[in-house]
C-alpha positions as CSV (number, residue, x, y, z in Angstrom):
1,X,133.0,-1.4,298.9
2,X,134.8,-4.6,299.4
3,X,138.2,-5.0,297.6
4,X,137.8,-7.4,294.6
5,X,141.1,-9.0,295.6
6,X,139.7,-9.9,299.0
7,X,136.5,-11.2,297.5
8,X,138.5,-13.4,295.1
9,X,140.6,-14.6,298.1
10,X,137.4,-15.4,300.0
11,X,136.1,-17.6,297.1
12,X,139.4,-19.4,296.7
13,X,139.5,-20.1,300.5
14,X,135.9,-21.3,300.5
15,X,136.7,-23.6,297.6
16,X,139.9,-25.0,299.2
17,X,138.3,-25.7,302.6
18,X,135.1,-27.1,301.0
19,X,137.3,-29.6,299.0
20,X,139.2,-30.4,302.2
21,X,135.9,-31.0,304.0
22,X,134.7,-33.3,301.2
23,X,137.9,-35.3,301.3
24,X,137.6,-35.5,305.1
25,X,134.0,-36.7,304.8
26,X,135.2,-39.5,302.5
27,X,138.0,-40.4,305.0
28,X,135.5,-40.3,307.9
29,X,133.0,-42.6,306.1
30,X,135.6,-45.2,305.0
31,X,137.7,-45.4,308.2
32,X,137.0,-47.0,311.5
33,X,136.6,-50.5,312.9
34,X,134.6,-51.5,309.8
35,X,136.8,-50.4,306.9
36,X,135.3,-49.5,303.5
37,X,137.0,-48.7,300.2
38,X,136.2,-45.5,298.4
39,X,134.6,-47.4,295.6
40,X,132.3,-49.2,298.0
41,X,131.6,-45.9,299.7
42,X,130.4,-44.1,296.5
43,X,128.5,-47.2,295.3
44,X,126.7,-47.5,298.6
45,X,126.0,-43.8,298.8
46,X,124.1,-44.0,295.5
47,X,122.1,-47.0,296.6
48,X,124.0,-49.8,295.0
49,X,125.8,-51.2,298.0
50,X,125.5,-54.4,300.0
51,X,123.0,-54.5,302.9
52,X,125.7,-54.3,305.6
53,X,127.6,-51.5,303.9
54,X,124.3,-49.5,303.5
55,X,123.3,-50.1,307.1
56,X,126.7,-48.9,308.5
57,X,127.1,-46.0,306.1
58,X,123.5,-44.6,306.1
59,X,122.3,-45.4,309.6
60,X,125.5,-45.0,311.7
61,X,128.3,-43.1,310.0
62,X,126.4,-40.5,307.9
63,X,124.2,-39.0,310.6
64,X,127.2,-38.7,312.9
65,X,129.2,-37.0,310.2
66,X,126.4,-34.6,309.5
67,X,126.0,-33.7,313.2
68,X,129.8,-33.2,313.5
69,X,129.9,-30.9,310.5
70,X,126.8,-28.9,311.6
71,X,128.1,-28.6,315.2
72,X,131.5,-27.4,314.0
73,X,129.9,-24.8,311.8
74,X,127.6,-23.6,314.6
75,X,130.4,-23.3,317.2
76,X,132.7,-21.4,314.8
77,X,129.9,-19.0,314.0
78,X,129.0,-18.5,317.6
79,X,132.6,-17.8,318.5
80,X,132.9,-15.3,315.7
81,X,129.9,-13.4,316.9
82,X,130.9,-13.4,320.5
83,X,134.4,-12.2,319.7
84,X,133.0,-9.3,317.5
85,X,130.3,-8.1,319.8
86,X,132.5,-8.1,322.9
87,X,135.6,-7.0,320.9
88,X,137.5,-9.7,322.8
89,X,139.7,-12.0,320.5
90,X,139.9,-14.6,323.3
91,X,136.1,-15.0,323.7
92,X,134.6,-18.4,322.8
93,X,131.6,-20.4,324.3
94,X,133.8,-23.0,325.8
95,X,136.4,-20.7,327.3
96,X,133.7,-18.3,328.7
97,X,132.0,-21.2,330.5
98,X,128.8,-21.2,328.5
99,X,129.3,-24.9,327.6
100,X,129.8,-25.6,331.4
101,X,126.5,-23.8,332.1
102,X,124.7,-26.0,329.5
103,X,126.2,-29.1,331.1
104,X,125.3,-28.1,334.6
105,X,121.6,-27.6,333.6
106,X,121.5,-30.8,331.7
107,X,122.9,-32.7,334.8
108,X,120.3,-30.9,337.0
109,X,117.6,-31.9,334.5
110,X,118.6,-35.5,334.6
111,X,118.5,-35.5,338.4
112,X,115.1,-33.8,338.9
113,X,113.4,-34.0,335.5
114,X,111.0,-36.6,334.3
115,X,110.8,-37.0,330.5
116,X,110.0,-39.8,328.1
117,X,113.2,-41.2,326.6
118,X,111.7,-40.8,323.1
119,X,111.3,-37.1,323.6
120,X,114.7,-36.6,325.3
121,X,116.6,-35.7,322.1
122,X,114.1,-32.9,321.4
123,X,114.1,-31.6,324.9
124,X,117.8,-31.6,325.4
125,X,118.6,-28.7,323.1
126,X,116.1,-26.5,324.9
127,X,117.6,-27.5,328.3
128,X,121.1,-26.8,327.0
129,X,120.0,-23.4,325.7
130,X,118.5,-22.4,329.1
131,X,121.8,-23.3,330.8
132,X,123.8,-21.4,328.2
133,X,121.7,-18.3,328.2
134,X,121.6,-18.1,332.1
135,X,125.3,-18.5,332.2
136,X,125.9,-15.8,329.5
137,X,123.6,-13.4,331.4
138,X,125.6,-13.9,334.6
139,X,128.9,-13.4,332.8
140,X,127.8,-10.3,331.0
141,X,126.3,-8.8,334.2
142,X,129.5,-9.3,336.2
143,X,131.7,-8.1,333.3
144,X,129.7,-4.9,332.6
145,X,131.1,-1.6,333.8
146,X,129.0,1.6,333.5
147,X,130.5,3.8,330.8
148,X,132.8,1.1,329.5
149,X,130.4,-1.7,328.6
150,X,131.5,-5.3,328.7
151,X,135.3,-5.4,329.5
152,X,137.1,-8.2,327.7
153,X,139.5,-9.1,330.6
154,X,136.7,-9.3,333.1
155,X,134.7,-11.5,330.8
156,X,137.4,-14.1,330.5
157,X,138.1,-14.1,334.2
158,X,134.4,-14.4,335.2
159,X,133.8,-17.0,332.5
160,X,136.7,-19.2,333.6
161,X,135.7,-18.9,337.3
162,X,132.1,-19.6,336.6
163,X,133.1,-22.6,334.4
164,X,135.1,-24.0,337.3
165,X,132.2,-23.6,339.7
166,X,129.6,-25.1,337.3
167,X,132.0,-28.0,336.6
168,X,132.2,-28.7,340.3
169,X,128.4,-28.4,340.6
170,X,128.0,-30.9,337.7
171,X,130.3,-33.4,339.4
172,X,128.3,-33.1,342.6
173,X,125.1,-33.8,340.8
174,X,126.7,-36.7,339.0
175,X,127.2,-38.4,342.3
176,X,123.5,-39.0,342.3
177,X,123.5,-40.6,338.8
178,X,123.2,-44.3,338.1
179,X,125.9,-46.0,335.9
180,X,124.3,-45.1,332.5
181,X,123.6,-41.5,333.5
182,X,127.2,-41.1,334.7
183,X,128.6,-42.5,331.5
184,X,126.4,-40.2,329.4
185,X,127.5,-37.1,331.3
186,X,131.2,-38.1,331.4
187,X,131.0,-38.7,327.6
188,X,129.2,-35.3,327.1
189,X,131.8,-33.3,329.1
190,X,134.7,-35.0,327.2
191,X,133.2,-33.8,323.9
192,X,132.1,-37.1,322.5
193,X,129.8,-36.8,319.4
194,X,126.9,-38.8,320.9
195,X,124.0,-37.5,318.7
196,X,124.7,-40.1,315.9
197,X,121.1,-40.8,314.7
198,X,118.9,-39.1,312.1
199,X,116.5,-37.9,314.8
200,X,119.3,-35.8,316.3
201,X,120.0,-34.3,312.9
202,X,116.3,-33.4,312.5
203,X,116.3,-31.8,316.0
204,X,119.4,-29.8,315.4
205,X,119.1,-28.5,311.8
206,X,116.1,-26.1,312.4
207,X,118.2,-24.0,314.8
208,X,121.0,-23.6,312.2
209,X,118.6,-22.9,309.3
210,X,117.0,-20.1,311.4
211,X,119.9,-18.5,313.2
212,X,122.9,-18.6,310.8
213,X,121.1,-16.7,308.0
214,X,120.0,-14.0,310.5
215,X,123.6,-13.6,311.8
216,X,125.0,-13.4,308.2
217,X,122.4,-10.7,307.4
218,X,123.7,-8.8,310.5
219,X,127.2,-8.5,309.0
220,X,127.0,-4.7,308.5
221,X,125.9,-4.1,312.0
222,X,128.7,-6.4,313.3
223,X,131.2,-4.4,311.3
224,X,130.0,-1.2,313.0
225,X,129.9,-2.7,316.5
226,X,133.5,-3.9,316.0
227,X,134.7,-0.4,315.4
228,X,133.5,1.8,318.3
229,X,130.3,2.5,320.1
230,X,130.2,6.2,319.1
231,X,130.6,5.4,315.4
232,X,127.9,2.7,315.5
233,X,125.5,5.0,317.3
234,X,126.3,7.8,314.9
235,X,125.1,5.8,311.9
236,X,121.9,4.8,313.7
237,X,122.8,1.4,315.2
238,X,121.0,0.7,318.5
239,X,124.1,-0.6,320.1
240,X,122.8,-2.2,323.3
241,X,119.9,-3.8,321.6
242,X,122.0,-5.2,318.7
243,X,124.6,-6.5,321.1
244,X,122.1,-8.3,323.3
245,X,120.3,-9.9,320.3
246,X,123.5,-11.0,318.6
247,X,124.9,-12.4,321.9
248,X,121.8,-14.3,322.6
249,X,121.6,-15.8,319.1
250,X,125.3,-16.8,319.4
251,X,124.6,-18.5,322.8
252,X,121.6,-20.3,321.5
253,X,123.6,-21.6,318.5
254,X,126.4,-22.9,320.6
255,X,124.1,-24.4,323.2
256,X,122.2,-26.3,320.5
257,X,125.5,-27.6,319.1
258,X,126.9,-28.8,322.4
259,X,123.5,-30.4,323.3
260,X,124.1,-33.0,320.5
261,X,127.9,-32.9,320.2
262,X,129.1,-32.6,323.8
263,X,131.1,-29.9,325.5
264,X,133.5,-29.0,322.7
265,X,135.7,-26.0,323.1
266,X,138.2,-24.0,321.0
267,X,136.4,-24.5,317.6
268,X,134.8,-21.1,318.2
269,X,138.2,-19.7,318.9
270,X,140.2,-21.2,316.0
271,X,137.7,-20.9,313.2
272,X,137.2,-17.2,313.2
273,X,140.9,-16.4,313.8
274,X,142.0,-18.5,310.9
275,X,139.4,-16.9,308.7
276,X,140.4,-13.4,309.7
277,X,144.0,-14.1,309.1
278,X,143.2,-15.0,305.5
279,X,140.6,-12.3,304.4
280,X,140.6,-9.7,307.2
281,X,138.0,-8.6,309.8
282,X,135.1,-7.7,307.5
283,X,132.2,-10.0,308.5
284,X,130.9,-10.4,305.0
285,X,134.2,-12.0,304.2
286,X,135.3,-14.1,307.2
287,X,132.0,-15.4,308.6
288,X,131.3,-17.8,305.7
289,X,134.9,-19.0,305.8
290,X,134.6,-19.5,309.6
291,X,131.6,-21.8,309.2
292,X,133.5,-24.1,306.7
293,X,136.7,-24.1,308.8
294,X,134.8,-24.9,312.0
295,X,133.0,-27.8,310.2
296,X,136.4,-29.0,308.8
297,X,138.3,-28.8,312.1
298,X,135.7,-30.7,314.1
299,X,135.2,-33.4,311.5
300,X,139.0,-33.9,311.3
301,X,139.3,-34.1,315.1
302,X,136.4,-36.6,315.3
303,X,137.9,-38.8,312.6
304,X,141.4,-38.7,314.1
305,X,139.9,-39.7,317.4
306,X,138.0,-42.6,315.9
307,X,141.1,-43.8,313.9
308,X,143.7,-43.6,316.7
309,X,142.0,-45.7,319.3
310,X,139.6,-48.3,317.9
311,X,136.9,-49.4,318.6
312,X,135.9,-46.9,321.3
313,X,137.8,-44.0,320.0
314,X,139.0,-40.7,321.6
315,X,136.3,-38.0,322.0
316,X,136.5,-35.2,319.5
317,X,136.6,-32.7,322.3
318,X,139.9,-34.1,323.6
319,X,141.5,-34.0,320.2
320,X,140.3,-30.4,319.6
321,X,141.6,-29.4,323.1
322,X,145.1,-30.8,322.2
323,X,145.1,-28.6,319.2
324,X,143.3,-25.6,320.6
325,X,145.0,-25.2,324.0
326,X,148.4,-24.2,322.4
327,X,146.6,-22.0,319.9
328,X,144.8,-20.2,322.8
329,X,148.2,-19.6,324.6
330,X,149.6,-18.3,321.3
331,X,146.7,-15.8,321.0
332,X,147.2,-14.7,324.6
333,X,150.9,-14.1,324.0
334,X,150.2,-12.3,320.7
335,X,147.5,-10.0,322.3
336,X,150.1,-9.0,325.0
337,X,152.7,-8.2,322.4
338,X,150.1,-6.0,320.5
């Protein structure tokens, strides 16, 4: 039974962050090198705008904004699941090196793969997922101790070490790239939202529509896994199977996000922690809030990056890192104090 006060707090928080997200959407759509008033924005959005405004809003800015929102939501959900299953408050796809694994396999694919440019956007999420899943399996295998399961400290250390190694491997592969390929990978590793066309939205949306509802339906199992292994087993949860399924779904979700949005870290760390600080650790309460907060954080970061340095802008991943790195250090300090 969930406390009605917590349920009320959840709805208030969801409403507040949804309003903030809508305001940020309007800011994102009207700012940039080509400025647009709010009146023009709404007029154009409902099909009454000039040709230039319609082209810029609907063909360039809107798909980028949707990709940013969806990527932020996916990364926050992925981080929340990984933290809960591993019972590690510092776990997150970027910190654990899963993003680096996706980048390495993408770089390897560019070097040795042969694919039609028209199909690249649909193949890229699959390639990214293969890299993310392989990296996750390596991390989990090296972090697993018989009788103890996956140890949180080992997971972070292995992830950081593997991320460094894979980053070096990616740089080595990039030495074989031509100019355009090098620019693409450099932009990807910086966390630049490069999937800014409707075709990228269509390639990305199915993964979220399938995976996020499954993870939300697993809230009760996540609550039990986050207590202790003995309690979970006592009520009939197949712990090892559930952990593996949940972790793989989280990795697939984050890999699909970084495939179209670049190697963005810390969203999966900050979103869940902020949500838990508001409504507590029950997954039915904080997972929906994490999704909205993740979308809001990434859209704010991308918009700030576009506004600060025009016309090229600062990659969203760099802005997120500036915010997220101190937050990560704070969480490390807090975990030691506890």
